[in-house]
C-alpha positions in Angstrom: -12.2 -3.8 31.1 -9.7 -4.6 33.9 -10.6 -7.3 36.3 -12.4 -6.1 39.6 -11.6 -7.8 42.8 -14.7 -8.2 45.0 -15.9 -9.2 48.4 -19.3 -10.4 49.4 -20.5 -9.7 53.0 -23.9 -11.3 54.1 -24.8 -13.4 57.1 -27.1 -15.6 55.1 -25.5 -18.7 53.5 -27.9 -18.9 50.6 -27.5 -15.2 49.9 -23.7 -15.6 49.7 -24.0 -18.6 47.6 -26.3 -16.9 45.1 -24.2 -13.8 44.8 -21.1 -16.0 44.4 -22.8 -17.8 41.5 -23.8 -14.4 39.9 -20.2 -13.1 40.2 -18.8 -16.1 38.5 -21.0 -15.4 35.5 -19.3 -12.0 35.0 -15.9 -12.6 33.4 -14.3 -9.3 34.7 -15.2 -10.0 38.4 -12.7 -11.8 40.7 -14.3 -13.0 44.0 -11.6 -12.8 46.6 -13.7 -14.0 49.5 -17.1 -14.2 51.1 -17.7 -13.0 54.8 -20.6 -13.9 57.1 -20.3 -10.9 59.3 -19.0 -7.2 59.2 -16.3 -7.6 61.7 -14.7 -10.6 59.6 -15.1 -8.3 56.5 -13.4 -5.4 58.3 -10.4 -7.4 59.3 -10.1 -8.8 55.7 -10.3 -5.3 54.2 -7.6 -3.8 56.4 -5.1 -6.2 54.6 -6.8 -6.8 51.3 -8.3 -3.8 49.6 -11.0 -4.7 47.0 -12.5 -2.9 44.1 -16.2 -3.8 44.6 -18.0 -4.7 47.8 -21.4 -6.5 47.9 -22.7 -5.6 51.3 -25.8 -6.8 53.2 -27.3 -4.3 55.6 -29.0 -6.2 58.5 -26.3 -8.3 60.1 -25.2 -9.2 63.6 -23.0 -6.9 65.8 -22.9 -4.0 63.4 -25.0 -3.2 60.2 -23.6 -3.0 56.8 -24.2 0.7 56.7 -22.0 1.1 59.9 -19.3 -0.9 58.2 -19.4 1.4 55.3 -19.1 4.4 57.5 -16.1 2.9 59.3 -14.1 2.2 56.1 -11.6 4.8 55.3 -10.7 3.7 51.7 -14.1 2.8 50.4 -14.5 0.5 47.3 -17.3 0.7 45.0 -20.3 -0.6 46.9 -23.5 -2.5 46.0 -25.9 -2.8 48.9 -28.0 -6.1 49.0 -30.8 -6.1 51.4 -34.5 -7.2 52.0 -35.4 -3.9 53.4 -36.3 -0.9 51.2 -36.3 1.7 53.8 -32.6 2.1 53.8 -32.6 3.5 50.2 -32.4 7.2 51.2 -29.4 6.7 53.4 -27.6 4.6 50.7 -27.9 7.8 48.4 -25.9 9.8 51.0 -23.2 7.0 51.2 -22.7 7.2 47.4 -23.3 3.5 46.8 -23.4 2.4 43.2 -26.6 0.4 43.5 -29.1 -1.0 46.0 -30.4 -4.5 45.3 -33.6 -5.8 47.0 -33.7 -9.4 47.8 -34.5 -11.8 46.4 -32.1 -10.7 43.7 -32.4 -11.8 40.2 -29.7 -12.4 37.7 -31.1 -9.8 35.4 -31.2 -7.1 38.2 -27.6 -8.2 39.2 -26.4 -7.6 35.6 -28.0 -4.1 35.6 -25.9 -3.3 38.7 -22.9 -4.4 36.7 -23.8 -1.9 34.0 -23.9 0.8 36.6 -20.4 -0.3 37.7 -19.2 0.1 34.1 -20.8 3.5 33.9 -19.1 4.7 37.1 -15.7 3.3 36.0 -16.1 4.9 32.5 -16.9 8.3 34.1 -20.4 8.5 32.5 -22.0 9.5 35.7 -22.2 13.1 34.4 -25.0 12.0 32.1 -26.3 9.0 34.0 -26.2 9.1 37.8 -24.8 5.5 38.2 -24.9 5.8 42.0 -28.6 6.2 42.1 -30.4 2.9 42.8 -33.3 1.5 41.0 -36.6 2.8 42.2 -37.9 1.0 45.2 -41.2 -0.8 44.6 -43.8 1.0 46.7 -47.5 2.1 46.6 -48.4 5.3 44.8 -47.7 7.2 48.0 -44.4 5.5 48.5 -45.7 3.6 51.5 -44.3 0.0 51.5 -46.9 -2.8 51.2 -44.7 -5.6 52.4 -41.5 -6.6 54.3 -39.1 -9.4 54.0 -38.0 -11.2 57.2 -35.7 -14.1 57.8 -37.2 -17.4 58.7 -34.5 -19.9 59.3 -32.3 -20.0 56.2 -34.9 -18.3 53.9 -36.5 -14.9 53.4 -40.3 -14.7 53.8 -42.3 -12.0 52.2 -45.2 -10.8 54.5 -47.9 -8.3 53.3 -48.3 -5.5 55.9 -52.0 -5.8 55.5 -51.8 -9.3 56.9 -49.8 -8.4 60.0 -52.3 -8.5 63.1 -49.6 -7.8 65.8 -46.0 -8.2 66.4 -44.6 -9.7 69.7 -41.1 -9.0 71.0 -39.1 -11.8 72.6 -35.6 -10.5 73.6 -33.6 -10.9 70.4 -36.6 -12.3 68.4 -39.9 -11.1 67.2 -43.0 -13.2 66.4 -45.1 -11.7 63.6 -48.8 -12.9 63.8 -51.0 -13.2 60.8 -54.4 -14.8 60.4 -52.7 -17.9 59.0 -49.3 -18.1 60.6 -46.8 -17.1 63.2 -43.3 -16.3 61.8 -40.4 -16.0 64.3 -37.4 -14.1 63.2 -34.1 -13.1 64.7 -34.6 -9.4 65.0 -35.3 -6.7 67.7 -38.7 -5.3 68.1 -37.4 -1.8 67.8 -35.7 -2.6 64.4 -38.9 -4.1 63.1 -41.0 -1.2 64.4 -38.8 1.2 62.3 -39.8 -0.7 59.1 -43.5 -0.4 59.8 -45.7 2.6 58.5 -46.5 4.8 61.5 -50.1 5.4 60.4 -50.9 1.6 60.3 -49.1 0.2 63.3 -48.7 1.4 67.0 -46.5 0.3 69.8 -48.6 -0.4 73.0 -46.2 -2.2 75.2 -42.5 -3.1 75.3 -43.4 -6.4 73.9 -46.3 -5.5 71.4 -47.0 -3.6 68.2 -50.5 -3.9 66.9 -52.1 -3.1 63.5 -54.9 -0.5 63.4 -56.8 -2.5 60.9 -56.9 -5.6 63.1 -58.0 -4.0 66.3 -61.3 -5.6 67.3 -61.9 -3.7 70.6 -60.1 -1.3 72.8 -60.3 -1.1 76.5 -58.4 1.1 79.0 -55.7 -1.5 79.8 -56.0 -4.0 76.9 -56.8 -4.4 73.2 -58.3 -7.4 71.5 -56.7 -8.4 68.2 -58.2 -11.6 66.8 -58.2 -14.2 69.6 -55.4 -12.3 71.5 -55.9 -9.9 74.3 -52.9 -7.7 74.6 -51.9 -5.3 77.4 -51.4 -1.5 77.1 -48.5 -0.5 79.3 -48.5 2.9 81.1 -45.4 4.1 79.2 -47.2 3.7 75.8 -50.8 4.6 77.0 -50.6 8.3 76.0 -49.1 7.7 72.6 -51.8 5.0 72.0 -54.6 7.3 73.0 -53.3 10.0 70.8 -53.0 7.6 67.9 -56.5 6.2 68.1 -58.0 9.7 68.6 -56.2 10.8 65.6 -58.0 7.9 63.8 -61.3 8.9 65.2 -61.6 5.9 67.5 -63.0 6.2 71.1 -61.6 4.2 74.0 -63.9 2.5 76.4 
């Protein structure tokens, strides 16, 4: 098999280092560069076309999916992400594989097999572009999310999230045992949470139905926290709790 030039795009230093180590273990992969943000990658790709792109999704300025849509001459693409909810869109963009972080060497090598299948034209019998099934509950509802906490990814069970607090470009995720602050917009995190389990009550707060202790006209009590219900979210919240057979005071 001919050598494949490749580029790694990920804003996490540890993730770039891990993928670089994996690439070095595959004899036919030739790593040209690693980039920490999509704009840097876009500039590089204009002058240096590559055969294979390892692309993170959640990054500053623009997402990896946006970068992929911008490219006119697309290489083979393997998405690397901590978020499973982008899997459907990745099908539409014809990526070769979709790797959920933390990525193991075994899973990485399976992705390389899909690259081989694609290049050998065997996709007529095995759809190489289809990612591995995303772990989920029997009803395909996610049971956890991964968020960045400094330089590491932290796995948080959805059942343990009491409420989420927005703080401009950061969010604080409150659980019974910890408060995790991550660089992310509240709206972005809201899109990852199952609608039937979580509800926005304020520009700055999302609460979990299972952790609501009491509900009043203007506030809700979640654990020790008393959180406001804003006028703009009051009707949606009222409809939500009525749908779940809960009465407001």
